[in-house]
PALOPA-343825 format. One record per residue (C-alpha): residue number from 1; chain; x, y, z. Coordinates in Angstrom, 1 decimal. Example, Ala and Ser with C-alpha at 12.3 -4.5 7.8 and 13.67 -1.06 7.14 Angstrom:
BEGIN
<site 1, "A", <12.3, -4.5, 7.8>>
<site 2, "A", <13.7, -1.1, 7.1>>
# end
This chain:
BEGIN
<site 1, "A", <-26.1, -35.6, 6.0>>
<site 2, "A", <-22.9, -37.1, 4.5>>
<site 3, "A", <-19.8, -35.0, 5.0>>
<site 4, "A", <-19.3, -34.8, 1.2>>
<site 5, "A", <-21.4, -35.2, -1.9>>
<site 6, "A", <-20.3, -35.4, -5.5>>
<site 7, "A", <-22.7, -33.6, -7.9>>
<site 8, "A", <-21.4, -34.9, -11.2>>
<site 9, "A", <-18.9, -37.6, -10.2>>
<site 10, "A", <-16.0, -38.4, -12.4>>
<site 11, "A", <-17.5, -36.7, -15.5>>
<site 12, "A", <-17.7, -33.3, -13.9>>
<site 13, "A", <-14.3, -33.6, -12.3>>
<site 14, "A", <-12.7, -34.7, -15.6>>
<site 15, "A", <-14.3, -31.8, -17.5>>
<site 16, "A", <-12.8, -29.4, -14.9>>
<site 17, "A", <-9.4, -31.1, -14.9>>
<site 18, "A", <-9.1, -30.5, -18.6>>
<site 19, "A", <-8.7, -26.8, -17.9>>
<site 20, "A", <-6.4, -27.2, -14.9>>
<site 21, "A", <-3.1, -28.6, -16.3>>
<site 22, "A", <-0.7, -25.8, -15.2>>
<site 23, "A", <1.2, -25.7, -12.0>>
<site 24, "A", <0.5, -22.6, -9.9>>
<site 25, "A", <4.0, -22.0, -8.5>>
<site 26, "A", <7.3, -21.1, -10.2>>
<site 27, "A", <10.1, -22.5, -8.0>>
<site 28, "A", <7.6, -22.4, -5.1>>
<site 29, "A", <8.3, -18.7, -4.6>>
<site 30, "A", <6.0, -16.6, -6.7>>
<site 31, "A", <2.8, -16.6, -8.6>>
<site 32, "A", <3.6, -17.2, -12.2>>
<site 33, "A", <3.3, -14.3, -14.6>>
<site 34, "A", <0.7, -16.3, -16.5>>
<site 35, "A", <-1.2, -17.4, -13.5>>
<site 36, "A", <-4.2, -18.8, -15.5>>
<site 37, "A", <-7.5, -17.1, -15.3>>
<site 38, "A", <-6.5, -14.2, -13.0>>
<site 39, "A", <-6.1, -10.6, -14.2>>
<site 40, "A", <-3.7, -8.6, -12.1>>
<site 41, "A", <-4.9, -5.1, -12.9>>
<site 42, "A", <-3.7, -1.9, -11.3>>
<site 43, "A", <-5.7, -0.8, -8.2>>
<site 44, "A", <-7.8, -3.0, -5.9>>
<site 45, "A", <-10.9, -3.6, -8.1>>
<site 46, "A", <-12.9, -6.0, -5.9>>
<site 47, "A", <-13.1, -7.0, -2.3>>
<site 48, "A", <-10.5, -9.8, -2.9>>
<site 49, "A", <-8.5, -7.6, -5.3>>
<site 50, "A", <-8.9, -10.0, -8.3>>
<site 51, "A", <-11.2, -12.7, -9.6>>
<site 52, "A", <-9.6, -15.4, -7.5>>
<site 53, "A", <-9.7, -13.4, -4.2>>
<site 54, "A", <-6.0, -13.5, -3.7>>
<site 55, "A", <-5.8, -10.0, -1.9>>
<site 56, "A", <-2.4, -9.7, -3.6>>
<site 57, "A", <-1.5, -6.6, -5.6>>
<site 58, "A", <1.6, -8.4, -7.0>>
<site 59, "A", <3.1, -5.5, -9.0>>
<site 60, "A", <2.3, -2.7, -6.7>>
<site 61, "A", <5.0, -0.5, -5.1>>
<site 62, "A", <4.1, -0.7, -1.4>>
<site 63, "A", <3.6, 2.3, 0.8>>
<site 64, "A", <6.8, 3.1, 2.8>>
<site 65, "A", <7.5, 5.4, 5.7>>
<site 66, "A", <4.1, 7.2, 6.0>>
<site 67, "A", <3.5, 10.0, 8.4>>
<site 68, "A", <0.4, 10.6, 10.5>>
<site 69, "A", <-0.1, 13.9, 8.7>>
<site 70, "A", <-0.7, 11.9, 5.5>>
<site 71, "A", <-3.8, 10.2, 6.9>>
<site 72, "A", <-7.3, 11.4, 6.1>>
<site 73, "A", <-10.6, 9.9, 7.4>>
<site 74, "A", <-13.5, 9.1, 5.2>>
<site 75, "A", <-17.0, 7.7, 5.8>>
<site 76, "A", <-17.1, 4.2, 7.4>>
<site 77, "A", <-17.0, 1.1, 5.2>>
<site 78, "A", <-18.2, -1.9, 7.1>>
<site 79, "A", <-16.4, -4.6, 5.2>>
<site 80, "A", <-13.7, -3.1, 3.0>>
<site 81, "A", <-12.9, -0.8, 0.2>>
<site 82, "A", <-11.9, -0.9, -3.5>>
<site 83, "A", <-9.9, 1.4, -5.7>>
<site 84, "A", <-8.6, 2.2, -9.2>>
<site 85, "A", <-5.7, 4.5, -10.2>>
<site 86, "A", <-7.7, 7.6, -9.4>>
<site 87, "A", <-10.7, 6.6, -7.3>>
<site 88, "A", <-11.2, 5.1, -3.8>>
<site 89, "A", <-14.7, 3.5, -3.2>>
<site 90, "A", <-16.3, 3.3, 0.3>>
<site 91, "A", <-19.6, 1.7, 1.0>>
<site 92, "A", <-21.7, 2.1, 4.1>>
<site 93, "A", <-25.2, 0.8, 4.8>>
<site 94, "A", <-26.9, 3.2, 2.4>>
<site 95, "A", <-24.4, 4.7, -0.1>>
<site 96, "A", <-21.3, 4.0, -2.2>>
<site 97, "A", <-18.9, 7.0, -2.1>>
<site 98, "A", <-16.2, 7.7, -4.7>>
<site 99, "A", <-13.2, 9.8, -3.7>>
<site 100, "A", <-10.5, 11.2, -5.9>>
<site 101, "A", <-7.2, 9.6, -4.9>>
<site 102, "A", <-5.1, 12.7, -5.6>>
<site 103, "A", <-7.3, 15.4, -4.0>>
<site 104, "A", <-9.0, 13.1, -1.5>>
<site 105, "A", <-12.3, 14.9, -2.2>>
<site 106, "A", <-15.6, 13.0, -2.7>>
<site 107, "A", <-16.6, 13.3, -6.4>>
<site 108, "A", <-19.9, 11.4, -6.2>>
<site 109, "A", <-22.1, 9.1, -4.1>>
<site 110, "A", <-25.0, 6.8, -5.1>>
<site 111, "A", <-27.6, 5.0, -3.1>>
<site 112, "A", <-27.1, 1.2, -2.8>>
<site 113, "A", <-28.0, -0.1, 0.6>>
<site 114, "A", <-25.0, -2.5, 0.9>>
<site 115, "A", <-22.0, -2.9, 3.2>>
<site 116, "A", <-19.8, -4.3, 0.5>>
<site 117, "A", <-17.5, -2.2, -1.8>>
<site 118, "A", <-18.2, -2.2, -5.5>>
<site 119, "A", <-16.4, -4.3, -8.1>>
<site 120, "A", <-14.9, -2.2, -10.8>>
<site 121, "A", <-14.7, -3.4, -14.4>>
<site 122, "A", <-14.0, -1.3, -17.5>>
<site 123, "A", <-14.7, 2.0, -15.9>>
<site 124, "A", <-18.0, 0.9, -14.2>>
<site 125, "A", <-18.4, 0.3, -10.5>>
<site 126, "A", <-20.9, -2.6, -9.9>>
<site 127, "A", <-22.7, -2.9, -6.6>>
<site 128, "A", <-25.7, -4.6, -5.0>>
<site 129, "A", <-28.9, -2.6, -4.4>>
<site 130, "A", <-31.7, -4.8, -3.2>>
<site 131, "A", <-32.4, -7.3, -5.9>>
<site 132, "A", <-30.5, -5.4, -8.5>>
<site 133, "A", <-26.9, -5.1, -9.5>>
<site 134, "A", <-26.2, -1.5, -10.4>>
<site 135, "A", <-23.3, -0.1, -12.4>>
<site 136, "A", <-22.1, 3.4, -11.9>>
<site 137, "A", <-19.7, 5.3, -14.1>>
<site 138, "A", <-16.5, 5.7, -12.0>>
<site 139, "A", <-15.9, 9.3, -13.1>>
<site 140, "A", <-19.4, 10.8, -12.9>>
<site 141, "A", <-21.4, 8.4, -10.8>>
<site 142, "A", <-24.1, 8.1, -13.5>>
<site 143, "A", <-26.1, 4.9, -13.4>>
<site 144, "A", <-25.1, 3.1, -16.6>>
<site 145, "A", <-26.2, -0.5, -16.0>>
<site 146, "A", <-28.9, -2.4, -14.1>>
<site 147, "A", <-29.4, -6.2, -13.8>>
<site 148, "A", <-32.4, -7.7, -11.9>>
<site 149, "A", <-32.1, -10.9, -9.9>>
<site 150, "A", <-34.9, -13.1, -8.4>>
<site 151, "A", <-33.9, -12.2, -4.8>>
<site 152, "A", <-31.9, -9.7, -2.8>>
<site 153, "A", <-28.2, -9.6, -3.8>>
<site 154, "A", <-26.0, -10.0, -0.7>>
<site 155, "A", <-22.4, -10.0, -2.1>>
<site 156, "A", <-20.4, -8.0, -4.5>>
<site 157, "A", <-20.2, -9.6, -8.0>>
<site 158, "A", <-17.3, -11.9, -8.8>>
<site 159, "A", <-16.3, -11.5, -12.5>>
<site 160, "A", <-15.5, -14.2, -15.0>>
<site 161, "A", <-12.1, -14.4, -16.6>>
<site 162, "A", <-13.3, -12.7, -19.8>>
<site 163, "A", <-15.3, -10.1, -17.8>>
<site 164, "A", <-18.5, -11.2, -19.6>>
<site 165, "A", <-20.3, -12.8, -16.6>>
<site 166, "A", <-21.0, -11.9, -13.0>>
<site 167, "A", <-21.6, -14.3, -10.1>>
<site 168, "A", <-23.4, -13.2, -6.9>>
<site 169, "A", <-25.0, -14.7, -3.8>>
<site 170, "A", <-28.7, -14.2, -3.1>>
<site 171, "A", <-30.4, -13.9, 0.3>>
<site 172, "A", <-32.6, -16.9, -0.3>>
<site 173, "A", <-29.7, -19.3, -0.3>>
<site 174, "A", <-28.8, -19.4, -4.0>>
<site 175, "A", <-25.8, -18.5, -6.1>>
<site 176, "A", <-26.6, -16.7, -9.3>>
<site 177, "A", <-24.8, -15.9, -12.5>>
<site 178, "A", <-25.7, -13.5, -15.2>>
<site 179, "A", <-24.3, -12.4, -18.6>>
<site 180, "A", <-22.9, -8.9, -18.3>>
<site 181, "A", <-24.7, -7.9, -21.5>>
<site 182, "A", <-27.3, -10.5, -22.3>>
<site 183, "A", <-29.0, -10.5, -18.8>>
<site 184, "A", <-29.4, -14.3, -19.0>>
<site 185, "A", <-29.6, -15.4, -15.3>>
<site 186, "A", <-28.9, -18.9, -13.9>>
<site 187, "A", <-29.4, -19.8, -10.2>>
<site 188, "A", <-28.4, -22.8, -8.1>>
<site 189, "A", <-29.5, -23.6, -4.5>>
<site 190, "A", <-26.9, -24.3, -1.8>>
<site 191, "A", <-27.3, -25.6, 1.8>>
<site 192, "A", <-26.8, -22.6, 4.1>>
<site 193, "A", <-26.6, -19.0, 3.1>>
<site 194, "A", <-23.6, -17.5, 1.4>>
<site 195, "A", <-22.2, -14.6, 3.4>>
<site 196, "A", <-19.0, -14.0, 1.6>>
<site 197, "A", <-17.9, -13.1, -2.0>>
<site 198, "A", <-17.7, -15.9, -4.5>>
<site 199, "A", <-14.4, -16.5, -6.4>>
<site 200, "A", <-13.9, -17.2, -10.1>>
<site 201, "A", <-10.8, -18.8, -11.6>>
<site 202, "A", <-10.7, -19.9, -15.3>>
<site 203, "A", <-13.9, -22.1, -15.7>>
<site 204, "A", <-14.5, -22.4, -11.9>>
<site 205, "A", <-16.9, -20.6, -9.6>>
<site 206, "A", <-16.3, -21.3, -5.9>>
<site 207, "A", <-18.6, -20.3, -3.1>>
<site 208, "A", <-18.6, -21.0, 0.7>>
<site 209, "A", <-21.5, -21.0, 3.1>>
<site 210, "A", <-22.3, -20.1, 6.7>>
<site 211, "A", <-22.9, -23.8, 7.4>>
<site 212, "A", <-19.4, -25.0, 6.3>>
<site 213, "A", <-20.1, -26.0, 2.7>>
<site 214, "A", <-17.8, -25.4, -0.2>>
<site 215, "A", <-19.2, -25.6, -3.7>>
<site 216, "A", <-17.6, -25.5, -7.1>>
<site 217, "A", <-19.7, -24.7, -10.2>>
<site 218, "A", <-18.7, -24.2, -13.8>>
<site 219, "A", <-19.2, -20.6, -15.0>>
<site 220, "A", <-22.4, -21.7, -16.7>>
<site 221, "A", <-23.8, -22.9, -13.3>>
<site 222, "A", <-23.2, -26.6, -13.8>>
<site 223, "A", <-22.4, -28.1, -10.4>>
<site 224, "A", <-19.1, -30.0, -10.1>>
<site 225, "A", <-18.6, -30.9, -6.4>>
<site 226, "A", <-19.6, -30.0, -2.9>>
<site 227, "A", <-17.7, -30.6, 0.4>>
<site 228, "A", <-18.8, -30.0, 4.0>>
<site 229, "A", <-16.1, -28.9, 6.4>>
<site 230, "A", <-18.2, -28.9, 9.5>>
<site 231, "A", <-17.3, -25.3, 10.1>>
<site 232, "A", <-19.3, -22.0, 10.4>>
<site 233, "A", <-19.3, -18.7, 8.5>>
<site 234, "A", <-16.7, -19.7, 5.9>>
<site 235, "A", <-15.0, -16.6, 4.4>>
<site 236, "A", <-14.5, -15.9, 0.7>>
<site 237, "A", <-12.7, -18.8, -1.0>>
<site 238, "A", <-9.4, -18.3, -2.7>>
<site 239, "A", <-8.9, -20.3, -5.8>>
<site 240, "A", <-5.5, -21.3, -6.9>>
<site 241, "A", <-4.5, -23.3, -10.0>>
<site 242, "A", <-4.7, -26.6, -8.1>>
<site 243, "A", <-6.5, -25.9, -4.9>>
<site 244, "A", <-9.4, -24.0, -3.2>>
<site 245, "A", <-8.5, -22.4, 0.2>>
<site 246, "A", <-11.1, -21.5, 2.8>>
<site 247, "A", <-11.2, -20.5, 6.5>>
<site 248, "A", <-13.9, -19.9, 9.0>>
<site 249, "A", <-15.0, -20.3, 12.7>>
<site 250, "A", <-14.2, -23.3, 14.8>>
<site 251, "A", <-10.6, -23.1, 13.7>>
<site 252, "A", <-11.0, -24.2, 10.1>>
<site 253, "A", <-8.3, -23.5, 7.6>>
<site 254, "A", <-8.4, -26.0, 4.7>>
<site 255, "A", <-7.0, -26.7, 1.2>>
<site 256, "A", <-9.3, -28.6, -1.1>>
<site 257, "A", <-8.5, -30.1, -4.5>>
<site 258, "A", <-9.8, -27.8, -7.2>>
<site 259, "A", <-10.8, -30.7, -9.3>>
<site 260, "A", <-12.5, -33.1, -6.9>>
<site 261, "A", <-13.2, -31.2, -3.6>>
<site 262, "A", <-11.1, -33.7, -1.6>>
<site 263, "A", <-9.5, -32.2, 1.5>>
<site 264, "A", <-5.7, -32.0, 0.9>>
<site 265, "A", <-5.0, -30.6, 4.3>>
<site 266, "A", <-6.9, -29.0, 7.2>>
<site 267, "A", <-5.6, -27.1, 10.2>>
<site 268, "A", <-7.1, -25.9, 13.5>>
<site 269, "A", <-5.7, -22.4, 13.8>>
<site 270, "A", <-8.3, -20.6, 15.9>>
<site 271, "A", <-11.4, -18.8, 14.6>>
<site 272, "A", <-10.8, -17.4, 11.1>>
<site 273, "A", <-13.1, -14.3, 11.1>>
<site 274, "A", <-11.5, -12.5, 8.1>>
<site 275, "A", <-10.7, -13.2, 4.5>>
<site 276, "A", <-7.4, -14.9, 3.5>>
<site 277, "A", <-4.6, -13.4, 1.4>>
<site 278, "A", <-2.6, -15.6, -0.9>>
<site 279, "A", <0.7, -14.8, -2.6>>
<site 280, "A", <1.6, -18.2, -4.1>>
<site 281, "A", <3.8, -19.9, -1.5>>
<site 282, "A", <1.8, -18.6, 1.5>>
<site 283, "A", <-1.7, -18.0, 2.9>>
<site 284, "A", <-2.1, -15.2, 5.4>>
<site 285, "A", <-4.8, -15.4, 8.1>>
<site 286, "A", <-5.6, -13.0, 10.9>>
<site 287, "A", <-6.7, -15.1, 13.9>>
<site 288, "A", <-5.4, -13.1, 16.9>>
<site 289, "A", <-1.9, -13.2, 15.3>>
<site 290, "A", <-1.2, -12.9, 11.6>>
<site 291, "A", <-0.1, -16.3, 10.5>>
<site 292, "A", <1.6, -17.1, 7.2>>
<site 293, "A", <0.9, -20.7, 6.3>>
<site 294, "A", <2.6, -22.9, 3.8>>
<site 295, "A", <0.2, -23.7, 0.9>>
<site 296, "A", <1.8, -27.1, 0.6>>
<site 297, "A", <1.1, -28.3, 4.2>>
<site 298, "A", <-0.8, -25.6, 6.0>>
<site 299, "A", <1.8, -25.3, 8.6>>
<site 300, "A", <2.8, -21.9, 10.0>>
<site 301, "A", <5.9, -20.4, 8.3>>
<site 302, "A", <5.9, -17.3, 10.4>>
<site 303, "A", <3.6, -15.5, 12.8>>
<site 304, "A", <3.2, -11.8, 13.7>>
<site 305, "A", <1.7, -11.4, 17.2>>
<site 306, "A", <2.3, -8.1, 18.9>>
<site 307, "A", <2.6, -8.4, 22.7>>
<site 308, "A", <-0.3, -6.0, 23.6>>
<site 309, "A", <-2.5, -6.3, 20.5>>
<site 310, "A", <-4.4, -8.7, 18.4>>
<site 311, "A", <-4.9, -9.1, 14.6>>
<site 312, "A", <-8.4, -9.7, 13.5>>
<site 313, "A", <-8.2, -8.2, 10.1>>
<site 314, "A", <-8.1, -9.3, 6.5>>
<site 315, "A", <-4.6, -8.5, 5.3>>
<site 316, "A", <-3.5, -7.1, 2.0>>
<site 317, "A", <-0.2, -8.0, 0.2>>
<site 318, "A", <1.4, -5.4, -2.1>>
<site 319, "A", <4.7, -6.3, -3.7>>
<site 320, "A", <7.0, -7.6, -1.0>>
<site 321, "A", <4.9, -6.3, 1.9>>
<site 322, "A", <2.0, -7.6, 3.9>>
<site 323, "A", <-0.2, -4.9, 5.5>>
<site 324, "A", <-2.5, -5.6, 8.4>>
<site 325, "A", <-4.5, -3.7, 11.0>>
<site 326, "A", <-4.3, -4.4, 14.8>>
<site 327, "A", <-7.0, -4.0, 17.4>>
<site 328, "A", <-4.9, -1.2, 19.1>>
<site 329, "A", <-5.5, 0.9, 16.0>>
<site 330, "A", <-2.0, 0.4, 14.5>>
<site 331, "A", <-1.3, -0.3, 10.8>>
<site 332, "A", <1.6, -2.7, 10.4>>
<site 333, "A", <3.8, -3.3, 7.3>>
<site 334, "A", <5.6, -6.6, 7.4>>
<site 335, "A", <8.2, -8.3, 5.2>>
<site 336, "A", <6.2, -11.1, 3.5>>
<site 337, "A", <9.2, -13.5, 3.5>>
<site 338, "A", <10.1, -13.2, 7.2>>
<site 339, "A", <7.1, -11.4, 8.9>>
<site 340, "A", <9.5, -8.8, 10.3>>
<site 341, "A", <8.0, -5.3, 10.9>>
<site 342, "A", <9.1, -2.7, 8.3>>
<site 343, "A", <7.1, 0.0, 10.0>>
<site 344, "A", <4.0, 0.7, 12.1>>
<site 345, "A", <1.7, 3.7, 12.1>>
<site 346, "A", <-1.0, 4.5, 14.8>>
<site 347, "A", <-4.2, 5.4, 13.2>>
<site 348, "A", <-7.0, 5.1, 15.7>>
<site 349, "A", <-8.6, 2.9, 18.3>>
<site 350, "A", <-9.1, -0.3, 16.2>>
<site 351, "A", <-8.4, -1.5, 12.7>>
<site 352, "A", <-10.6, -4.1, 10.9>>
<site 353, "A", <-12.2, -5.9, 9.3>>
<site 354, "A", <-9.8, -5.3, 6.3>>
<site 355, "A", <-7.1, -3.3, 4.6>>
<site 356, "A", <-6.4, -2.8, 0.9>>
<site 357, "A", <-3.1, -1.8, -0.7>>
<site 358, "A", <-2.0, -0.5, -4.0>>
<site 359, "A", <0.8, 1.8, -5.3>>
<site 360, "A", <1.8, 4.0, -2.4>>
<site 361, "A", <-1.7, 3.7, -0.9>>
<site 362, "A", <-3.2, 1.8, 2.0>>
<site 363, "A", <-6.9, 2.1, 2.9>>
<site 364, "A", <-7.9, 0.6, 6.3>>
<site 365, "A", <-11.4, 0.3, 7.8>>
<site 366, "A", <-11.7, 0.7, 11.6>>
<site 367, "A", <-12.5, 3.1, 14.4>>
<site 368, "A", <-11.0, 6.4, 15.3>>
<site 369, "A", <-9.8, 7.5, 18.8>>
<site 370, "A", <-13.4, 8.5, 19.6>>
<site 371, "A", <-14.7, 5.1, 18.8>>
<site 372, "A", <-16.6, 6.1, 15.6>>
<site 373, "A", <-16.4, 3.9, 12.6>>
<site 374, "A", <-14.3, 5.4, 9.9>>
<site 375, "A", <-12.1, 4.7, 6.9>>
<site 376, "A", <-8.4, 5.7, 7.0>>
<site 377, "A", <-6.7, 6.6, 3.7>>
<site 378, "A", <-2.9, 6.6, 4.0>>
<site 379, "A", <-0.7, 7.8, 1.1>>
<site 380, "A", <3.0, 8.4, 0.5>>
# end
C-alpha cells in the first residue's frame, strides 16, 4: 500500500484551501481571538475542550494554591471528563454521571455503556449508547434526543462550527456524520479502526486511525486527502488553521498540511499514548516527560520530567498554566512559557489518562492510594 493517497487531488485541496486563508498565530505567541472555526466557550465541553481538540481553555482563570482538603473523589472515568459552568460529567463503562460543581453532589446519572465523557452543546450532553447517540438535558438528565447510526458508536461526537452536525466513529471502521436536527447520516470507510475522537475545524473533519492513517473530509463527508504515517494507535488529531497535528505509538509526532496532507515535519519523541494539547505556539505531549514542542519545527522548547515520576497523561492548558498528572499521583501546575512548576498537589497513587481545567477547577482521572480507579475534583 502506498504511503499516501490523494482522494480528490488538486480539486479537493483547492476547495479546502479556499476556506483556509488566515494565519493561525498572532506574533507567534497566542491563538488569535478570531481563530477561525473554533468556539472557545466556558467550561470544558468535549474531550478535547473544543471542536478542534486543542485542550486549551484560553480564557480560564487557572486553579492556584489548592489544598488537599479541597479534593473530592467521584466515580471513575476511564478516558476523561467534561464540564460546564455548573456541571462536571464523568463516564464509566455503564453510566454517565452529572455532578453539581458548587455542591459536588450527583444530580443525575444515565445509562450509556461508554468510557468517553459526553459532548455538551446548548444545554444537552450527547453521548454514545450502543448504535445511538443520546442527548440528556444537563440540568435534569432527561433524555431529549436520540440519533441512530448503522453500527456501534465508539467515540464522543465532534461538533461542526455551526453546531448543526455531529461526526463520530463507528466500530466497523467508518466515520459518520449526521445533521443534529434532520437525522441525515453519511458514512465513509477508513483503513483501520478509529479509536480516538474526530476533530472539526471550519469545513474540515479530521480523523486518525489505529493503523497510522490520517484522513481529512469535508463536513458533508466528501474525502479530501489521506496520509499514512506508519504509526499505531494515533490519538485525537488537533486541527489548526494551517496544519493537522497527530501523535501515536512508535514515537510519532507529526504536523501535516491541512490543505494537502503532506508531512510538514515529523519527530520521534517516544510513544505518544495520550492526546495532545495546543495553545498556538506549542504542542504539549506526555511521553514519560511532558514536552512542549514548537509548532513550527516540532523541536522541544521545554521539558518537564520529575526525577522520580513519569508523565503519561493528556495535559490541559488553562490561561497561562499547563496542568498534568504524574504516575506518582501528583497533579502539577506548570508555567506554559517556561515549564517551571507553579505548584504540585499529591492526589493518589497514579494520575492519567487525562486532566481537564476550567476557571478555578481541575478534574483528574487516576487511581487513589488504595489502587482503585477514581476521579479527583480539585477546586479553589
